[in-house]
N, C-alpha and C positions, 0 to 999 in steps of 0.2 A: 504494500500500500504506500502511495506517495503522499506528500503533504505540501501545502502552501503554508509558509511560516513568516510571520511578521514579528520582529523584535525591536522594541524601542527602549532606549535608556531613559530613565526617569529624571535625569538631570541634564543640564547644559554642559556638563563636564565630560571629558573624554571617556572615562570609564568609572572613575571613583571619586568619592569625597574622602579626603584624608584629613584627620584631625590629629594634631600633635599636642600632647599634654605633658606638662612638667609640674608636679606639685605633690600634695599630700594624698597618700593612699590610692594610687591608681588601680590597685587590684580589686577595688570595690566593683569595677566594671564586670568582673567575672560572674558575679551574682546578680547584677542589675540588668544586663542587656536582654537576655531571653525573656524574662517576664514583662519588660517594658515593650518589646516588640509585639508580644502577644496582646498586650493591652491596647497599644496604638493601632495595630492592624485589625483588631477585633476577630482573631482567629482562635480556634481551639487547639489543644496541645498536639494532636496528630499532624498538624501542619507546621510544626516547629521541629527543628533539628539542631541538637547540640553536637556539632561535628567533632570538636576537639576542645578540651579544657585541660591545661597543664599548668602546674605551679611548682617550681623547684624551691624546696625549703632550704637548700644549701646556699644559693646565691641570690634568691629573690626574683628570678626571671619567671615570666608567665606568658601564656598564650591562650587565646580563646577564639573559636570560630563557630558561628551560628548561621543558620539559614531558616527562612520562613517563606511560605507562599500562601497566597489568598486566591481562591478560585472564584471568579466572578460569574462565569456561565460555562457552557460546554466547550468553548473555544479559547477563552482568554484567562490568563493567570498572571498574577504579580509575584515576582521573586525579589527577596532582599537577602543579600549576603553581608554579614558583618564579621570583621576580624579585628582583634586587638592583641598587641604584644608589647612587652616592655620589661622593665626591671624596677624593683622596689627594694630599698634598703631594709634589711630585717629589723634593725634597731630603731631607726628614725621614722620609718614608714613613708619616707620621701622617695619619689621615683619619677620615671618618665615612661610614657607609652605612646603608641601610635594606633589610631583607630581608622580602619578603612571600611567604607560602605559602598555597596553596589546595588542598584535597583534596576529591574527589568520588567517590562510588560510584554508578555509573549502571547501571540494569537496564532493558533495552528488549526488548519482545516485539513482533514484527511480526505483523500479521493482515490478512486481506483482506475479511472480512465479520463480521457481528455474532455468528455462531456461534463463529468462531475467537476473537473477543474474549471471549466468555463462557467459553470453555475456558481461555484464558490467565488471566483474572481468577480463576476457580475454582482452577486449578492453583497460582497465586501465593499465594492466601490460605489454601489448605488444606495445601500441601506446601512450596512454594519459599521462603516467608518464613523458615523455620528455617535453611535453607541460606544465605539472604541475610544473616541475622543473623550467622552465623559469618564470612561474607566481610566484613561490615561491621566486625566486631571485629578481624579480621586486617588490614584496610585501615587502621583507626585505629592499630594497633600500628606499621605501616610509617610512617604519617604522623608520629606523635610520635617515632619513632626518627630520622627525617630532621631534625626540629626539634632534637632533642638532639645529633645529630652536628654540626649547624651551630654550635650554642652551644658545644659542646666544642672545636671547631676554632678558634673565635674567643676562647675563654676568657670567655664571657658567663655571668653568673649569673642566676637566676630573676627578680631584681628589674628586670633590663633588658628584659624581654619585656612588651609591651603587647598587648592584644587587645580587640576589640570584642565584648563579651558580649551575647548576644541577650536583649532585654527581653521578658518574658512577662507 
């Protein structure tokens, strides 16, 4: 079976939003990110994935990777991938970390022959793009709410956020 696939990044950045943090207790993100994503995206726990969480008690380094998706309809889903890594001093609890976030809106139509492909293409361009645009706007809202919640939790201001802006 073949597929028509449309993938949109949820930001105006190349692939990622990167947040660098230096301050008190950056390891609190390991327990904060997954429940916050669940609350913001309004999804239940089967749609959340804790891919990797590591903390080294000898040198204070840590790593966390999470993913979540929200299914809108039979064809469109939103994905958010979050990663955090850094190091925290074991005595002073002061450290630094980097947070990377990626968001995607994926629409996929399965078809078996060229007639079905023509139907899906026509349906998409005449009708579904309006719905998809609304889903895109909703997904962007979720994505930027996640970024704001992380910044608020760490006490980060806008000047601390760097991003790779797409060159046109």
